[in-house]
N, C-alpha and C positions, 0 to 999 in steps of 0.2 A: 635233386632237384628235378619234378617233373613234368613233362611236356604240360602246357596249359596253367604255369604258376603265373604271378603276376608279380613283379618285382617293382616295390616301393622306393624311390630316393628324390631326395631333394638338391637342386642345385644355385647357385647365387654368387652373385658380383656385383662390385661397388658401381658399375655401368654395365650397362651391354647395349649390342648395336645388332639386327638384324634387317641389312639394307634389303629395299623392294624391288623390284625391278619398274614397280608403277610410280616412281619418285617424279617431282612435277621442277617446274621451276625454280622453286623455292630450295630446293636441296634434295639431297638424298633423305628420304624417308625408311622409318624402322619396323617391319610387323612387332605388335607389342607383346606377344609369345614367340618361342621360339617357332619356327617353322618345321614338320619335321623332316626333312633333310637335315637339317643342324642337329637337330636329334639323333638320326643317326648317326652323323659325322660326327658325334659324340661319342657312341658305344665303336665306332670304328677305331677311337684314338684311342679309348684305352683298349680293345683287342689286339691295337696292333697294326691294321689295316694300313697299306704303307699308299697314298695319296696315286702315286703313279702305276698299281697294280692292275694290268688288264691285259686282256684278249683281244685278237680283233675275230671279228663273225664279219666276213665280207670285208664291206667298207667301213663299218662301225666298230669302233672299240667299246667292249662291256669291261666296266668296273668289277672291280672283287667287290668293291660295298654294296655292290645295286644289290647283293644278295642279301641286305639287311633291311632292304625297305620290306621283307615281309613280315618284318617284327611290328606288332601292333603298338602305339601309344596312346597315354592319353596326359594332358597339362592342365594343369592346375594355379594361374599364378596367385603367390604370397604375397601382395604386395599391394600401393597404392599405384596406380600406375601414375607414372610421372615423365616426364622429358624434357629435355634441353638441349636449344639448337646449338652444337658447336660445331668450329673452323677448324677442321684440319688441314694443314700441306701435305699437297698428296701427286704426285706422277700421275695422269689422268691420260690413257688411252695411248698414242703416240708422242705425244706432246714433251717434246724435249724439256720445258722450265716448269717448276714448282707452279702449282694454282691454289689456291683458296675453295676447298670444298667445304659445304654446307652440310651439316649430317644431324638428324636427328639422332639422340642418345638416351637410352633406359637410364633410370636415376634407381638403384638397390635393386636390383631386378631378381627377385625368389621364384622358380618356381617346384611344385612338386610334381614332378614324372612318374605313371605309372607304366612297365614296359612288360610284353608279353611276345615270348619268344616262340616263333611256331617249332613242330617237330624235328622239321630239316635241320635247323641250327639249333638243336640240341649241345652239342659240344661246345658250340659259340658261348651259350646261355653260360654253363658249368664255368669255364675259364673268365669271363664275364662278372659273372656273382662271384668270386675268388676276390675277381682283383677288386671290385667297390667294397666288397669289405674288408679289404686291407688298405684302402685308400691308395690305389696305384691307378699308374696310367701308363701305355707305352708311350705317347705321343703329349704335349701339351696340351690341354682344353681351356680354351675360349669363349666368352660371350657375345660370339659374334665378330669381334676384330681382335686381335693378334694384340692389343694393350691392354686388355680387360679379360684376363687371367680368370677363372671359372675354377668355381670349389664347390664338391659333392659330401654328400652323405650318404651311405645307404641306413635305408629304414624298415626295411621289412621285408619278409617274402610271403604273399596270401598265397599257400597250396592248391593246387586245384581239386585237391580233397577238404578242403573247408571251404572256399568260395563256392559259392552258386552262381548258376550263369540263368538269364533270362533271356525271352524275347519277346519284345514289347512289340503290340500290334493294337487295332482298333480295335479290339474283340477283348481284350484284356486288360485296354489303358485305362478306364476307371474307375476295378478290382483294385488295378495297382496303386496308382493313385489315393485313395482313400483308404487302400492300409497305412499312410503317412509316409513312403517310399521316397527319397530321396537322391537324384539324379545332379553327380559332380561332375567336373571337369568340360573337355572339348567332346563336342559335339559336329557330327558330318550334315551339316543344313541342308543336303540331295535328298536325306530322305523326312525332313520335317516340314512341317508347315505352319506352324506358330507352339510358341513356349512360355510358360511363366517363370519368376523365380522367385525367390523368397522374401518379399519386400514391399512393403505397402507401396511405398512412388514407383513401380517398377514398370521400368520403361525399354526400348529395345530399339541398341542406334546401331547402325550399320556404319559401317566404313570400312575404305576403300583400305588406305593406312594412311597414317599421319593426318593434319589438318583437324586435331582432338585438344592441342591448349596441352599447356604443362601439366595440370593437375587432374584427371577423370575421376567420377566417384566411384566407389564401390559397387553401388547397386542396380548400375548396366546391365545389360546384357551387352556386348559388346557381338557382329556378324563381320565375318572379313572375306569378303564377296571370294577373294583367288589366295585362297593359302596353300602353297607347295609340299606336298605331299612323297613326292619321288621323283630323283633324277634320274636321268639313263643317258649315255653316251654324253658325258659330262655339263652339257647345254639343253638337253632337251628337259623340259618339267612340267608334272601332272599338278593341275591345279583342284581346289575342292573349295565350295564354300566351308567356314566351320564357324561356331558360334558359342561362346565363351564369357566369364564372367569374371570378376577378382574379387579378395577379400584376404581382410587380416588376418595373421593368424587367431587371434582372438574371436573374432566372426565368421557367420555360419550362413555365407548365401550359397543355396542349390536350387536347380530344376525343379522345380515342386510341378510342373505340369508339362505336358509333350502332348502336341496333336498333332500325328505323323500323318503324310501325303498317301494317296489314296494306294491301295496296295504295296505300301512300305512298312518295314518290320526293323526294330533295333536291337541289337544283341547286347546284353548289358552283361556284367559282373558286379558281383557283388565286394566291398571292401571295410564290411562293417556292419552293425547293425543298422538295418530300412536304408544303406547308404549305396549304393551302386553307380557305375561308370560305365561309359562308352568309347571303346577303342577304335582309334583309325590307322 
């Protein structure tokens, strides 16, 4: 295992829920893709990072799992985006009695993940890879809620010596896409002015979270304005806008053009013939 390798794996469940803090009076809403914070939590569970493992830095708790946020990820949904509103009985806050909490739940969520560990986490990367190859984990894995057990499968390692890296900018953008290159997975929209995906009825649907009905079409590009990428001191979150789309396993949608914001560059990694991902 070399620093710079990319690990490919699939995760899925019958149901999923990644509760958004930006929910509304109609109930708790869910992100359509797992937040990076949830993916890092999954990696920590496989490695055996304890929930309460932290040190004090002044008055701030620095949790051990925070070191894993240097891992880069890309997520590709591989299912038709579908949700149902479910009512859960739950204690909420300091309320002594059970409350009925309405919650949007994902139906049959299935995602492809690409993970890239930094050099200083090389030993953790080796342990993680060994465990997922043997389908092992220290702590149980969930698709957002502990009612929804998460299944996973190791798929591949894209060696640093085998996959190319490319920096997309405005000077080489037209040549890159003229060569029929395709970009998959999630994009950091802080860097991007506009996109186009491979569908005749291409549209961009900007969503905060929820309010999107029960079933969404595959050929939209979805933009989440506040997507959690880092969690520090257990309660402080860092957000970025991200862009993604979904596809069935038998369909192939991809970003076929990207216009960058002024003076922006997009780092890409090759995952196959004319196939690229951007890691966040």
